PAMI-911374 format. One line per 4 residues: number of its first residue (from 1); their letters; for each residue x, y negated, z negated of C-alpha. Coordinates in Angstrom, 1 decimal, decimal comma, m for minus. Example, Ala and Ser with C-alpha at 12.3 -4.5 7.8 and 13.67 -1.06 7.14 Angstrom:
BEGIN
1> AS> 12,3/4,5/m7,8  13,7/1,1/m7,1
//
This chain:
BEGIN
1> MKKK> 268,3/m307,5/m110,0  267,4/m306,2/m113,4  265,1/m309,0/m114,5  263,1/m309,2/m111,3
5> TCPV> 259,4/m308,4/m111,2  258,0/m305,9/m108,9  257,8/m306,9/m105,2  254,6/m308,0/m103,6
9> GWTR> 252,3/m305,2/m103,0  253,3/m302,9/m105,8  250,7/m304,2/m108,3  247,2/m303,5/m107,0
13> RSRR> 244,7/m304,4/m109,7  244,4/m308,2/m109,6  241,4/m309,6/m107,8  243,6/m311,6/m105,4
17> IEFG> 247,3/m311,1/m104,9  249,7/m313,5/m103,4  247,3/m315,5/m101,4  245,6/m316,5/m104,6
21> PAIL> 248,2/m317,5/m107,2  251,1/m318,1/m104,8  249,4/m319,5/m101,7  246,3/m321,4/m102,7
25> ALIL> 246,6/m322,1/m106,4  247,0/m325,9/m106,0  244,8/m326,6/m103,0  242,0/m328,4/m104,8
29> VLTA> 244,3/m330,5/m106,8  246,5/m331,4/m103,9  243,7/m332,8/m101,9  242,7/m335,2/m104,7
33> TRGG> 243,6/m338,8/m104,0  246,5/m340,0/m106,0  247,8/m342,6/m103,7  250,1/m342,1/m100,7
37> DALG> 249,0/m339,6/m98,0  245,9/m337,4/m97,9  247,7/m334,7/m99,9  248,6/m337,1/m102,7
41> WESE> 252,4/m336,7/m102,5  255,3/m337,4/m100,2  256,7/m334,7/m98,0  259,1/m334,3/m95,2
45> DLSL> 259,7/m331,5/m92,8  262,9/m331,4/m90,7  265,4/m329,0/m89,1  269,2/m329,0/m89,1
49> ENGL> 271,2/m328,5/m85,9  271,9/m324,9/m87,0  268,2/m324,2/m87,1  267,6/m324,3/m90,8
53> RVIL> 264,1/m325,6/m91,5  263,9/m327,9/m94,6  260,7/m328,8/m96,3  260,8/m331,5/m99,0
57> VKES> 257,9/m332,3/m101,3  258,1/m335,0/m104,0  256,2/m334,1/m107,2  257,5/m336,3/m110,1
61> KAPV> 255,3/m335,1/m113,0  258,5/m333,8/m114,7  262,2/m334,1/m114,0  262,3/m330,6/m112,5
65> VVTQ> 263,1/m329,2/m109,1  262,3/m325,8/m107,5  264,6/m324,6/m104,7  263,5/m321,6/m102,6
69> VWYR> 265,1/m320,0/m99,6  262,8/m317,8/m97,5  264,2/m315,4/m94,9  262,0/m314,2/m92,1
73> VGAA> 262,7/m310,6/m92,7  261,2/m308,0/m95,0  260,3/m304,3/m95,3  258,2/m304,4/m92,2
77> DEVD> 261,3/m305,1/m90,1  263,0/m301,9/m91,2  263,0/m298,8/m89,1  262,1/m295,2/m90,0
81> GKTG> 264,9/m293,6/m91,8  266,3/m296,9/m93,2  263,5/m298,0/m95,5  264,4/m300,1/m98,6
85> LAHM> 267,3/m302,1/m97,0  265,6/m305,5/m97,4  265,0/m304,8/m101,1  268,5/m303,3/m101,5
89> LEHM> 270,1/m306,4/m100,1  268,1/m308,6/m102,3  269,8/m306,9/m105,3  273,2/m307,3/m103,7
93> MFQG> 272,7/m311,0/m103,2  273,3/m311,4/m106,9  276,5/m309,3/m106,8  279,0/m312,0/m105,9
97> TRDI> 280,5/m314,0/m103,1  284,1/m315,1/m102,3  283,8/m317,8/m105,1  281,2/m316,5/m107,5
101> PPGE> 281,8/m313,3/m109,4  279,2/m310,5/m109,6  276,3/m311,4/m111,8  277,6/m314,9/m112,3
105> YSRI> 274,9/m316,6/m110,1  272,2/m316,1/m112,8  274,5/m316,9/m115,6  275,4/m320,3/m114,0
109> IARH> 271,7/m321,1/m113,5  271,0/m320,1/m117,2  273,9/m322,2/m118,5  272,3/m325,2/m116,8
113> GGED> 268,9/m324,5/m118,5  267,3/m323,0/m115,4  265,6/m319,8/m114,2  266,0/m317,8/m111,0
117> NAST> 264,7/m314,7/m109,4  263,9/m313,2/m106,0  261,3/m311,0/m104,3  261,0/m308,8/m101,3
121> AWDY> 257,7/m308,2/m99,4  256,8/m306,7/m96,1  257,0/m310,0/m94,2  259,8/m311,9/m96,0
125> TNYW> 262,5/m312,0/m98,7  262,8/m315,1/m100,9  265,2/m316,4/m103,5  264,4/m319,2/m106,0
129> SRLS> 265,7/m321,3/m108,8  264,1/m323,9/m111,1  266,4/m326,5/m112,7  266,4/m330,0/m113,9
133> SDQL> 266,2/m332,3/m110,9  269,7/m333,6/m111,5  271,0/m330,1/m110,8  269,6/m329,8/m107,2
137> DLAL> 273,1/m330,0/m105,8  274,1/m326,9/m107,9  271,1/m324,9/m106,6  271,9/m325,8/m103,0
141> RLEA> 275,6/m325,0/m103,4  274,9/m321,6/m104,8  272,3/m320,7/m102,2  274,4/m321,8/m99,3
145> DRMR> 277,4/m319,9/m100,7  275,5/m316,6/m100,7  274,0/m317,2/m97,3  277,5/m317,4/m95,8
149> HLVL> 279,9/m315,7/m98,1  278,3/m312,7/m99,7  280,7/m310,0/m100,7  279,4/m306,4/m100,3
153> DPRR> 281,7/m304,5/m102,6  281,6/m300,7/m102,5  281,6/m300,3/m106,2  278,9/m302,9/m106,8
157> FESE> 276,9/m301,3/m104,1  277,0/m297,9/m105,7  276,0/m299,4/m109,0  273,1/m301,4/m107,6
161> NQVV> 271,9/m298,4/m105,6  271,6/m296,4/m108,8  269,7/m299,4/m110,3  267,2/m299,3/m107,4
165> REER> 266,8/m295,6/m107,6  265,9/m295,9/m111,3  263,6/m298,8/m110,5  261,7/m296,6/m108,1
169> RTRT> 261,6/m293,7/m110,6  260,2/m296,0/m113,3  257,6/m297,9/m111,2  256,5/m295,2/m108,7
173> DSNP> 257,8/m291,7/m109,1  257,0/m291,4/m112,9  254,0/m293,7/m112,8  250,7/m291,9/m111,8
177> QGRY> 249,1/m295,1/m110,5  252,2/m296,1/m108,8  252,3/m292,7/m107,0  248,7/m293,1/m105,9
181> YEKF> 249,0/m296,7/m104,6  252,1/m295,8/m102,6  250,4/m292,7/m101,1  247,2/m294,6/m100,4
185> RHFF> 248,9/m297,5/m98,7  250,8/m295,1/m96,5  247,5/m293,2/m95,7  245,7/m296,5/m95,0
189> FQNH> 248,3/m298,0/m92,6  249,3/m294,6/m91,0  252,3/m295,4/m88,8  252,2/m299,1/m89,2
193> PYGR> 255,3/m300,8/m90,8  253,1/m302,0/m93,7  252,7/m298,4/m94,7  256,4/m298,2/m95,8
197> PVIG> 257,1/m298,9/m99,5  259,0/m302,1/m100,0  261,5/m300,4/m102,3  261,9/m297,6/m99,7
201> WMNE> 261,5/m293,8/m99,9  263,8/m292,2/m102,4  265,7/m289,9/m100,0  266,4/m292,9/m97,8
205> IEHH> 267,5/m295,1/m100,7  270,0/m292,4/m101,6  271,5/m292,5/m98,1  271,9/m296,3/m97,8
209> TLKD> 275,4/m297,2/m96,8  277,5/m300,4/m97,1  277,5/m300,5/m93,3  273,7/m300,6/m93,3
213> LEAW> 273,7/m303,6/m95,7  276,3/m305,4/m93,8  274,4/m305,1/m90,5  271,2/m306,3/m92,3
217> YRGH> 272,9/m309,3/m93,8  274,7/m310,3/m90,6  271,6/m309,8/m88,6  269,0/m311,6/m90,7
221> YSPD> 270,7/m314,0/m93,2  271,4/m317,0/m91,2  270,1/m320,6/m91,2  268,1/m320,2/m88,0
225> NAIL> 266,2/m317,4/m89,7  265,5/m319,2/m93,0  263,3/m321,9/m94,5  264,6/m324,0/m97,4
229> VIVG> 261,8/m325,4/m99,6  262,5/m328,1/m102,2  259,7/m329,3/m104,5  260,0/m331,5/m107,5
233> DVDF> 261,3/m334,8/m108,7  263,7/m335,4/m105,8  265,0/m338,4/m103,9  264,6/m337,5/m100,2
237> AQAK> 267,7/m339,3/m98,9  269,9/m337,8/m101,5  268,4/m334,3/m101,1  268,9/m334,4/m97,3
241> AQVR> 272,5/m335,4/m97,7  273,1/m332,6/m100,1  271,4/m330,1/m97,9  273,5/m331,1/m94,9
245> THFG> 276,7/m330,9/m97,1  276,1/m327,4/m98,2  274,1/m325,8/m95,3  275,0/m327,9/m92,3
249> SIEP> 278,3/m326,2/m91,4  276,8/m322,6/m91,6  276,8/m321,1/m88,1  273,5/m319,9/m86,7
253> AGRT> 273,0/m316,3/m85,5  271,9/m317,7/m82,2  269,4/m315,0/m81,3  265,6/m314,7/m81,5
257> VTRD> 264,1/m312,1/m83,7  260,8/m310,8/m82,4  258,2/m309,8/m85,0  255,1/m308,5/m83,1
261> LAAW> 253,0/m306,7/m85,7  250,0/m307,1/m83,5  251,4/m304,6/m81,0  250,7/m301,7/m83,4
265> PPIT> 247,5/m299,6/m82,9  244,5/m300,8/m85,0  243,9/m299,1/m88,4  241,2/m296,4/m88,0
269> GGRR> 238,5/m296,2/m90,6  236,1/m293,5/m91,6  238,8/m291,7/m93,6  239,2/m290,7/m97,3
273> MVHK> 242,0/m289,5/m99,5  241,6/m287,7/m102,8  244,7/m287,7/m105,0  244,6/m285,4/m108,0
277> DPHV> 247,2/m286,0/m110,7  247,2/m284,2/m114,0  248,9/m287,2/m115,7  246,1/m289,6/m114,8
281> MAPL> 244,1/m290,6/m117,9  241,0/m291,9/m116,0  239,8/m291,9/m112,3  239,8/m294,8/m109,9
285> VQIS> 237,7/m295,5/m106,8  239,2/m297,7/m104,1  237,6/m298,8/m100,8  239,7/m300,7/m98,3
289> WPAA> 239,0/m302,2/m94,9  241,4/m303,7/m92,3  240,8/m307,4/m92,0  242,0/m310,6/m90,3
293> SLTH> 244,7/m312,9/m91,6  245,8/m316,4/m90,8  248,1/m315,0/m88,1  246,4/m311,8/m87,1
297> GNSR> 243,0/m311,2/m85,6  240,3/m313,9/m85,9  241,9/m316,4/m88,3  238,6/m318,3/m88,4
301> DVHA> 237,3/m315,5/m90,6  239,9/m315,9/m93,3  238,2/m318,4/m95,5  234,8/m316,6/m95,3
305> LDLL> 236,6/m313,4/m96,3  238,3/m315,1/m99,2  234,9/m316,4/m100,4  233,3/m312,9/m99,8
309> AAIL> 235,9/m311,4/m102,1  234,9/m313,9/m104,8  231,2/m313,2/m104,2  231,7/m309,5/m104,6
313> GGSG> 234,2/m309,3/m107,4  235,6/m312,7/m108,4  234,2/m313,0/m111,9  231,7/m311,8/m114,5
317> SSRL> 229,0/m313,3/m112,5  230,0/m311,7/m109,2  227,7/m309,3/m107,4  229,5/m306,0/m108,1
321> YRRV> 230,1/m306,8/m111,7  226,5/m307,7/m112,4  225,0/m304,9/m110,4  227,4/m302,0/m110,9
325> VVEQ> 229,0/m302,7/m114,2  226,2/m304,5/m116,2  222,9/m303,1/m114,7  223,8/m299,7/m113,4
329> QKAI> 226,7/m299,0/m115,9  228,5/m297,0/m113,3  231,8/m298,8/m113,8  233,7/m300,4/m116,7
333> SIQT> 235,7/m302,7/m114,4  235,6/m303,9/m110,8  238,0/m306,0/m108,9  238,3/m307,2/m105,3
337> QYNG> 241,5/m308,2/m103,5  242,0/m310,1/m100,3  245,3/m311,5/m99,1  244,8/m313,6/m96,0
341> SSLG> 248,4/m314,7/m95,5  250,1/m311,6/m94,1  251,8/m311,8/m90,8  250,0/m308,7/m89,5
345> VETF> 246,8/m306,9/m90,3  245,3/m307,6/m93,7  243,3/m305,5/m96,2  240,1/m306,2/m98,0
349> DIYA> 240,0/m304,0/m101,1  237,6/m303,0/m103,9  238,8/m301,2/m107,0  236,5/m299,7/m109,7
353> DPPD> 237,0/m297,7/m112,9  234,1/m295,4/m113,9  233,3/m294,9/m117,5  233,9/m291,5/m119,1
357> GQAV> 231,6/m288,9/m117,7  230,5/m290,9/m114,7  230,8/m289,2/m111,4  233,1/m291,0/m109,0
361> AALE> 230,8/m290,1/m106,1  227,9/m292,0/m107,6  230,2/m295,0/m108,2  231,4/m294,9/m104,6
365> QSLL> 227,9/m294,9/m103,2  226,9/m297,8/m105,5  229,8/m299,9/m104,3  229,0/m299,2/m100,6
369> AEVD> 225,3/m299,9/m101,1  226,1/m303,4/m102,6  228,4/m304,1/m99,7  225,7/m302,9/m97,2
373> ALMT> 223,2/m305,3/m98,8  225,3/m308,3/m97,8  224,8/m307,3/m94,2  221,0/m307,3/m94,4
377> TLLT> 220,1/m309,9/m97,0  221,2/m313,5/m97,0  222,8/m314,9/m100,2  220,8/m317,5/m102,1
381> DEEL> 222,1/m321,0/m102,0  222,7/m320,8/m105,7  224,8/m317,6/m105,5  226,8/m319,0/m102,6
385> QRAK> 227,5/m322,3/m104,3  228,4/m320,6/m107,6  231,0/m318,6/m105,8  232,4/m321,6/m104,0
389> NGLL> 232,7/m323,6/m107,2  234,4/m320,7/m108,9  236,9/m320,2/m106,1  237,8/m323,8/m105,8
393> AERI> 238,0/m324,3/m109,6  240,6/m321,5/m109,8  243,0/m323,8/m107,9  243,1/m326,4/m110,6
397> YARD> 244,7/m324,2/m113,3  248,2/m324,2/m111,8  248,2/m328,0/m111,1  251,5/m328,5/m112,9
401> AIDH> 253,3/m325,4/m111,6  255,6/m326,7/m108,9  257,0/m323,2/m108,4  253,5/m322,1/m107,2
405> LASM> 253,4/m325,1/m104,9  256,8/m324,2/m103,4  255,7/m320,6/m103,0  252,5/m321,6/m101,3
409> IGRL> 254,5/m323,7/m98,8  257,1/m321,1/m98,2  254,7/m318,2/m97,8  252,6/m320,0/m95,3
413> SVNG> 255,6/m321,4/m93,4  257,6/m318,2/m93,2  254,7/m316,6/m91,3  254,3/m319,6/m88,9
417> VDWR> 251,2/m321,2/m90,5  251,0/m325,0/m90,6  251,1/m325,4/m94,4  249,9/m329,0/m94,5
421> QEVE> 246,9/m328,2/m92,3  245,9/m325,2/m94,4  246,3/m327,0/m97,7  244,4/m330,0/m96,6
425> GYPR> 241,6/m328,2/m94,9  241,0/m325,4/m97,3  238,3/m326,9/m99,6  236,4/m328,2/m96,6
429> KIQE> 236,6/m324,8/m94,9  235,3/m323,1/m98,0  232,4/m325,5/m98,4  231,5/m325,0/m94,7
433> VTAE> 231,0/m321,3/m95,1  227,2/m320,5/m94,9  225,2/m317,5/m96,0  224,9/m316,5/m92,4
437> RIRE> 228,7/m316,5/m92,0  229,1/m314,3/m95,1  226,6/m311,8/m93,5  228,5/m312,1/m90,2
441> VASR> 232,0/m311,3/m91,6  230,6/m308,6/m93,9  229,0/m306,9/m90,8  232,2/m307,4/m88,8
445> YLTR> 234,7/m306,0/m91,3  233,1/m304,1/m94,2  231,1/m301,4/m92,4  231,2/m297,8/m93,6
449> DKAV> 232,8/m296,5/m90,4  235,7/m298,9/m90,9  236,3/m298,1/m94,6  239,2/m296,1/m95,9
453> IGIL> 238,4/m294,6/m99,3  240,8/m293,5/m102,0  240,0/m291,5/m105,1  242,4/m291,0/m107,9
457> TP> 241,4/m288,3/m110,3  242,9/m286,2/m113,1
//
């Protein structure tokens, strides 16, 4: 889809990716008391007879509704030799059904004053629209139609396949940082499915067939492999009736899809990759460690790791910025990244850009030394509370963004997490993290022998 943004995992420089803006952005706000239940708004969670899970949340600040369909399938479900199929089918989902001509889906949404898009990640594929709340029936009709009646036309497939090839050339093959991030991710994850690029390897994109896409669509796009999330100014009785009208008659696939990412061998540390590229304008130092997520490893560590990322690189008052950028002047920018919502193993990342003339080796050692210090010296109460306040305050900014709320719910749910429990308990779990817990998780995950280091240099 030509207007879509890059899939999750391609952009690597923000402090926190999906788990921040899309997963937890509204947590502090949602736990405020505004009448009703503990979360401050009405919600309902149900399943149709065909297995479609439906999550309804009433948020009536504006007459708007966000509709999202999340499929439990992504790039990690592909096999070697067939990478990029999940992303390729995402493109084809906008190329027409029995009743809707190619490209008309987005035009219909636009004519009714709405927006739409889609994204593919390693764990899921999702599709969304945002419309005035009186157009919910339209959104549901269009989504149900392409869940059941997608037309995979050979000519449209050839055209979209060329679009995806150009997308890859633009964002990865002709982009020095894009080439590095893809190579490092593959190096980090080794043979794990998360090491495959979401968009796919170019030689495999070129050999996609219509038969491949048909098998992917028939095998994964069914109501019993999907979650429908509706958030906004909606009447529950009316919304449930509309959902049953449009989705209730779609036949389930009737088979269980097993997604056991825990079965893969653990990521080995103590490795480094140096990537030299004459087109790079400035070097980059990256240090990454395998870490737990809400569904992989010790989920109890996730909130401490999230806070640890804020302590190290969450703001201008964070430890790495104060020590390495301001005091030592060995970097001009530093960012940390932790995404605790992946279905499988997670990564905890530090990125740093050295100033002109600064040796990357010295910067690397300074970063590691600051991480080491967290394992031997307890944080002060002031530093710990400052990080907690900053982390929780971030969640206020998107208070009116119901699309973020819907994404939070969908992303947690598609990976089997109890979204209500996570939302409601998050502030308390952050406040309960002690300085001893920070030292404990730093010692468990961020040791030098577990680090995978990447250097991008001209």
